[in-house]
N, C-alpha and C positions, 0 to 999 in steps of 0.2 A: 504494500500500500504506500502511496506517495502522498504526503501531507499537502493539502491544498487542492487536490483533484476531486474529492468527493463533492457531489452536487449536480445541478443541472446547468448545462452549457448551451448557448446558441453558437452555431457554426457560421462564421463569415468567410466566404471564399476570398482568397488573395490571389491565387493563380491556378491554372490548370482546369481539370475536368471535374468540377463539382457543380451541382445545381446552385443557382444564386440564392435561393430562398428555401425555407422549410426543413432544414436539417438541424438536429440538436443531438446532444449526448447526455445521458444520465450515468453517473459513475458513483459506485458505492463499494469502497474497499478494493478488493481485488478483481472486480468485474464491472461490467456496464453494458449499455445498449446505445447504438446509434438509432435515432428515430427520424422518420420521414413524415412530416405533417403530424407529429405527435404519436405516430404508430411505430412500435419497436420493429426494426428491420434487420439489424445485425448485432449479434451478441459478441462481446470481446472480453478478454482477460487483461488486467492491468499488470504489467511486468516492469516495474521501475517507471521510466518515462515512455514506455512503449505500450500501445494497445494492440494486442494480437487477436484478430478476428477468428472465431470458431467456424470452420467449414468454408472459409474464404482464403484465397492466397493474398490477403491484404493485411497490412499493419500500418499504424500511425505512430510516428515518432514526435514527441512533444518536448517543448522547451519553455520554461516559465519566462515571462516578460516582466519588465520592471513595473508595468501598470497593473499587474495582478492577472492579466489574461495569459493565455498559453498560445504559443505559436506551434503549428503542426505541419508535418509533411506526410502525405499519404503515399504508400508504396504498394504496388501490385506486382507479384512475381519478382520482387526486389528492385523494381524500377519506379522512380518517383513519378506520380501522375497528378499531384495537386499540392497546393499549399493553402493553409487556412488558419484562422484565429478562433480560439475558444473564448467566449465572453460569458462570464457567470450570469445566469438568469436569476432575477429576484424571485423569492418564493412567497 
C-alpha cells in the first residue's frame, strides 16, 4: 500500500490514447478499479507506484506531484500508450 493513493480519483488525459472524459479510479489499499462513467471496468493490484491490471496486459506507473495529484503513464505490452493526471475527487 502506498500512502496517499487511497480514495477516488478523476483521470485527466495529458497525452496519448485515453478518452477525454468519464474515466476515474477508486483505490483502497492494495487494489482498485478503473471506472468508465462510474461503472467498474478494470480491476488492478497496487504494487508500490504501479497499478497492475488483472487479465489485461496493461499497467500504470504513477509519480506523486508537488500539488498532491499523481502523474501517470499507461503501458500496454510494455509500450507507453498514454499519459494522465490523477486528481483527488471530493467525497
